[in-house]
Each structure stands twice: as structure tokens, then as C-alpha cells.
C-alpha positions, 0 to 999 in steps of 0.5 A, spaced: 979 483 745 978 491 745 977 491 738 971 486 738 967 490 743 968 496 739 966 492 732 960 490 736 958 497 738 959 500 732 955 494 728 949 495 733 949 503 732 949 501 725 943 497 725 939 501 730 940 507 725 938 503 719 932 500 722 929 507 724 930 511 718 924 516 717 922 515 724 923 520 730 925 519 737 918 519 739 916 514 734 922 509 736 920 509 743 912 510 742 910 503 744 914 502 750 907 500 754 906 495 749 899 497 747 900 497 739 902 492 735 909 493 730 904 494 724 900 500 728 907 504 728 907 504 720 900 506 719 898 513 718 891 513 722 892 515 729 891 510 735 886 512 741 892 515 745 893 520 739 892 527 741 888 532 736 892 539 735 889 542 741 889 537 746 895 535 750 899 528 748 896 522 750 890 525 752 886 520 749 889 514 753 889 519 759 881 521 759 879 514 757 876 512 764 871 518 763 868 515 756 863 510 756 864 504 752 859 502 746 854 497 748 852 491 743 846 492 739 841 488 743 843 490 750 842 498 747 835 496 744 833 493 751 836 499 755 832 504 750 826 500 752 827 500 759 829 507 759 822 510 757 819 506 763 824 509 768 824 516 765 816 516 766 817 514 773 822 519 775 818 524 772 812 522 777 817 523 783 820 529 780 813 532 780 812 530 787 818 533 790 821 526 791 828 526 788 833 524 794 836 517 793 832 514 799 826 516 795 829 514 788 832 508 790 826 503 791 822 506 785 828 504 781 830 497 784 823 495 782 823 497 775 831 495 774 830 488 778 834 484 777 839 488 774 845 491 778 843 498 780 847 504 783 844 511 786 848 516 789 847 524 791 847 529 785 851 533 786 855 529 792 852 533 798 855 535 804 852 539 810 854 546 807 851 544 800 846 539 800 845 534 794 840 537 789 837 530 787 840 523 785 844 520 780 843 513 778 846 507 773 843 501 771 846 495 768 842 492 762 845 486 759 852 485 759 854 491 755 849 497 756 847 502 762 841 507 763 844 512 767 842 519 769 840 525 774 833 526 777 832 533 780 827 538 782 828 542 775 829 536 770 830 528 769 835 526 764 836 519 762 841 516 757 843 510 754 850 508 753 856 503 755 860 501 761 865 506 764 872 502 764 873 503 771 866 505 775 861 501 771 854 505 770 856 511 774 861 516 771 867 517 775 869 523 779 871 529 775 879 529 775 882 536 775 
């Protein structure tokens, strides 16, 4: 009986050694989270989790929440048209020194309706450091967002897709 166990162990080790020829230990165990198909491991092109030379390992995966998705063409076109109207209205508010969320929200609600809208202080204020203006995000269609900032100094408006975890407003900075 002991002979069978050692034969099975040797056979298993040989199979593992032969199937991993030309691959490092990192390659063998790189898909433990199941995000790549077996065909992906044979390709030379980096996956979304591949790090550039000056980035830490898995930087792409770990920073994914900080990057918005790409909107589809129809939603992006609608968002760009709506962004022009929103920028004009926010410039008017800025000229009148009305940049706080309580002042910005009603104007954006009128312009964005029936889309989902989020307005928050920018940057997040407190008693010691009051907010300097507002940040906003507006859903357009199913895949696009108009987001930006209005402060005493400027109005910034951009069109992009949704952030994976937070919708149209970017997530809070991580470390």
C-alpha cells in the first residue's frame, strides 16, 4: 500500500512539472481570483491588472475604482450637448458668487431632470475649512455622466462614464 501512495505522489509532481514548463510560480498562480480565462495566461499582452514598469503589482486592478468606464456613443453625444447648457448656467452662478450646493442644486435639477443628480461640497468642507464650491454628477442615459466643479475661480465640466462604485461622482481619494 505505501508503494501506491508514493507512486501517485511522484506522478502528480511529474504532471505539475510538465504542465508548467516555461512558466514561473507567479504565472502558475496568477489567476487564483478567476478573472482571466485559461487562454489569457498564454497571451503576451498585459491584462487590466498588469502593472507598468514604474507601478506596483496589480496597480491596474487596485486603482480600477478611480477610473470611469467609457460611455456608449449615443449617451456620450447626448451628454456633450447637455454639458454645454450646464456650463453656461454654472458660469452665470459663478459670476453671481453662487457656488455652494444649496445654490447649485436647484439649477442643475431643472437642467438635468429627469436624470439622477448628485451635488456635494467641493472640497468636502468643515468648520475649519469651509467648502469653496460644489462638485456635481449627472447621469445621462445608461452609460454617460456629466461631472464637474463650480467654484469662485472656475467652472469645470467633463463627460465620461460611470465610476464602478460611486456612479457619476468620483470616489474619495485613497491613501
